[in-house]
N, C-alpha and C positions, 0 to 999 in steps of 0.2 A: 504494500500500500504506500503510495506516495502522494505528494501534494502539488504535482506539476501544474494542475489546472486551477489552483487557488490563487490566481493572479489578480491583484487589485488594480493594476494599470496595464492596458494593452497598447499595441501599436507603437511601442518604443523601439524595439529591436526587430529586425527581420527574422522570420521563423528559422531560416537556414543558419543565421548567425547564432541564434539562441541554441540551436542543436549543436553547433560547433563548441560553444562555451560549456555545454552540458556534458561533454565527454568526461567520464570518470577515469581514474587511474589507480590501479592497485599499487604501482610503484611509488607514486607520489604520496598516497595514503600511508603505505607502510613506512616510508622514509619519515613522514611527519610523526607517526606514532612512535617510531624507534627513537627519534630525537627527543620527544616529550618524555617517554618512559625512561630513556637513557639519562635524561637530566634528573628525573626523580631518583634513579639509582645512584647518581653522583651525589646529590644532596643528602640522601640517606647515609651514604658512606661518610661524607663530611660531618654529618650530625653525630654519627657513632664515634668518630675520632675526636670530636671536640666537646662531647657531652660532659657537663660538669664545669665548663668554663664559659666565659662571656662570649667566646667565639661561636658557641652553639646558637646564640640568639638569631643572628641573621640567617643561618642555615635552616633553623626551625621555621622562620617566617617564609623563606623562599620555598621550602618544602610545601608549606601550606598553599602558596600561590599555585605551584605546579599541580598539586592535587585537586584543588577546587576548580581549576580551569580544565580539568579532564571532562567537566560537563560539556564544554564546547565540542570536544571530540565525540562524546556520547550523542550530542545533538546532531552532529553531522551524520552519524550512523543511522539516526532515525530517518533521515532523508535519503539514505543509501548513496550519499555523495562522498563519504570519507574514502570509500574504496569502490572499485568496479564490481568486485565479486559480492554477491548478496550475503554469503555466509560470513565473510569478513566483517561486513557491517553489523550483522546480527550478533556475532559473538564478541567482537570488540566492544560493541555497544553495551552488552550485558556485563562485561568485565568492568568497564568504566562506571556503569550504573551501580554495581556492587560497591566499588570504592567510594562512590559519592552518596550512598544511601538513597539512590533514586532508581528503582527498578526500571530498566529501559523499556520493557514492553508496555508498562503502565504509562510512562511519560510520553512514549512515542504516539500512542493512540490519542491521548488527550491533547498532545501538542498539535496534531493535525487540525483539531477544532479551533485552536488558537490561530492558525494560519487562515483557515476558511472564514473566520468571523472576527478578524483583528479589530479591536476597539469597539466591538458591539457589547454594550453593558450586559445584555441578557444571554449572550451566547459565547463570548470569548472566554475560554477556560482560564486564562491568566487573570482576567478581571474577576471571574466568579470565585477564585480561590482566596481573594482578599477583600477587605472593605476599602472603599475610596478613601484617599488620604485627606484628613481634616486637621492634622496637627503636625508640627515639625518634629515632635518627639516620636510620633508614630513612624515617621520616615526614618529617623535615626535607629529606632528599634528594629525595623526591617533590615536596615543596612548592617546592623551588628551580626546578622546571620543566625542569631540564637533561635528565632522562631522557626527558621528552616529546619534545623536539626530536630526540634521538638515535633513539628508536624510531619516530617518525613518518617521518623520512627513510629509515631502514632499511626500513620497511614499504613506502613508495612505490617505492623501488628494487626491492625484492623482488617487488612486484606487477607492475612493468614487465617483469620477466623471467619472469613466470608462477609465481613462488614465492608461493603463497597458502596458508599453513598452516591458516587457518580452514576448517572443513568445513561451513559453514552456507550457502554460496552455490550457486545453481543454475548450470548451464553458461552460460546467457545472462548472468546477473549477473557471472560470472567474466570473460567477454569485455569487459563494460563496465568492470570494475575494471582490467583490463589496459590498455585504451585510456585510461581516465582517468589512471592512473599515468603513462603515457608522455606524455600531454599536459601533465601537471603538470611533469614533468622538462624537457620542451621549453620550457615557459614560464619556468621557473627559469633554464635555460641562456641563454635570450634576455635575461633581466634581467641576469644576470652579464656577458654579452657587452656589453650596453649600458654597464655600469659601466666595463668595461675600455676600451671605445672612447672614453668620455667622460673617462677618467682620473679617475673619481669614486668615492667610497665611498657613494654615495647609498643603495643597498639596505641597508647596515648602519646608516646614520645615521637613516633615516626609517622603516625597516621591521623588519629582523631584530634590530638592536640594542635598540630600544625593547621589542620583544616579549620578548626574553630577560630584560630588566631587570624586567619587570612580570608575567611568567607566574605568579609566586607569588600574585598577587592573585586570579587565576582559581582557582588550586588551593586557596585557603582554603575555597572552596565545594566544589570538586570532591572534595576529600578528605572533607569533613564531611557531604555529602548523605546517605550511608548507613552510613559506617564505624561499627562497634560498635553499630548498632541491632539490634533483634530480626530473626531470620531467618524468623520466621513470615510467611506470605504476606498481610500486611496493610499496604498501601502508605500508609495514613494514620498508621501508627505505626512503619514501618521506613524512613521518608523524612523528612528534616528541612526546615523552613522557616527562613529567616534574617531576623532583626530587624536592619535596617540603615538607611542614609540614602536620601534621594530620588535622589541621584546614582547609587548602586549599583543601586537598583531600575530606574532608567531604562537605564543602560548594560548591565545584565544582562537587559534585555527582560522584566522581572518574573519571571525564573526563580528569584528568591529565594523565591518562593512554590512551592517545589519539591514540597512534600507534596501539594498539591491537583493540581499538574500531573501528578505521577506516577500519581495515582489517576484523573484525568479528562483524559487527554492530548488529547482532541478540543477542549478549550476554548482559544481563542487567548490570546496573551500579555496583550492589553489588558483581558481580563475576569478575569484571575487574582486581583487584589486583591478583587474582588467575590465571586468563588468562594470564596476563603479565608475571608471573613467569614461567608458562608452556611454553609459546611461546619463551621466552628468553632462556630457557634451550634446546629447540628443534631446533630453527632456527640457521643455521651455521654462521650467521653474527650478530654482536651486534646491538641491536635496538638503534636508536638515542635517548639518554636520556640527557636532559639539565636542567639547572635551568632557572627560568624566567629572572632574570637580566642578567645572563651570556649570554643567547641567544640574548636578546634584544641589549645588549652592543656590541656583536659581529657584529650584523647587522648594528648598528649605526656606529661603527668604519670603517667597510668596505665601507659604503656609504660616510663617511667623507673623506676617501682616494680617492674618485672620482670614485669608482666602482659602478655599477648599479646592480639591481636585476638580470637582464639578464646575466651579467658577473658572478655573483655568481652561478646562475643556470648552466651555461656552465661548471664551475669548478666541481659542484656537479655531473653533468651528466658524465663528463670525469672520475671522481673517481668511479662512479657507474659502468661504462663500463669496467674499468680496473679490478674492484673487481669481476665482473661477467664474464669476458672473452668475452665481446661483442665488436663489432666494434663501435668506437665513433660516436656520432650523428653528422650529418652535422650542421654547424653553422646556427642558426635561425636568 
């Protein structure tokens, strides 16, 4: 299952050119995965050698960044664009999902609804999972990453006992979700048992602890991708791209080019910079490009002024309607 047809803006690229850009590659995917996992192996080694000294602190945090950004790799596997081979996408996605406490089969299926209904208050699964922002401290709490770990473990345990509140899954998918959740819990239990047997804190030192320390780095993008953009169905203008450094582009599997990914999800990660340049040149309106801190602080300041996410969306909708020559939306 893919989302190649969930395109919010058409007639930007020639179909033949889009097909060219959509060519997957096992070689490029395996190289990207090898460098990412290799970097984790290197920081794990450095952390082991420096543990107990202040030198361990930067390696601890870097380990966390590398681990939390495996979600970008998992996300690419959902779209079958990380690799050309379907089985590589499926099994690497499950591996990355296990590490990130985010079972890939579950997130893959609900993620497609996010693509199909981007910024629809009633159908976008990313909006349905949270309350609209009304306070700057609510934004900071989400940025901390702590709610993520709580709700992910709660969800996995719930799925394992067949408590699946989402109504978007078929009976076959439900059975897969239950099995997946139980296998995740079994794996986590075995890891915990190994730590007890070894009288070691290794899962906290090399895995969970670093992830908790660095989850906010992921959420700088996660919060800013769509929050307070227009809710008109135009993915080139209701999805942001991030201006950042080469390290973040690499570790995020080029998902910083989120605007064009959301519009053309069939294009693999290694072609997104090229796609961004072509779409920027052809589309008559500038794509939303922001920095991580710039966008987050804009949202924080607006909420601190007493404005809510709904207020900001109304402003974005009015600006979109004026730009496109449309009648303004009625107040929601």
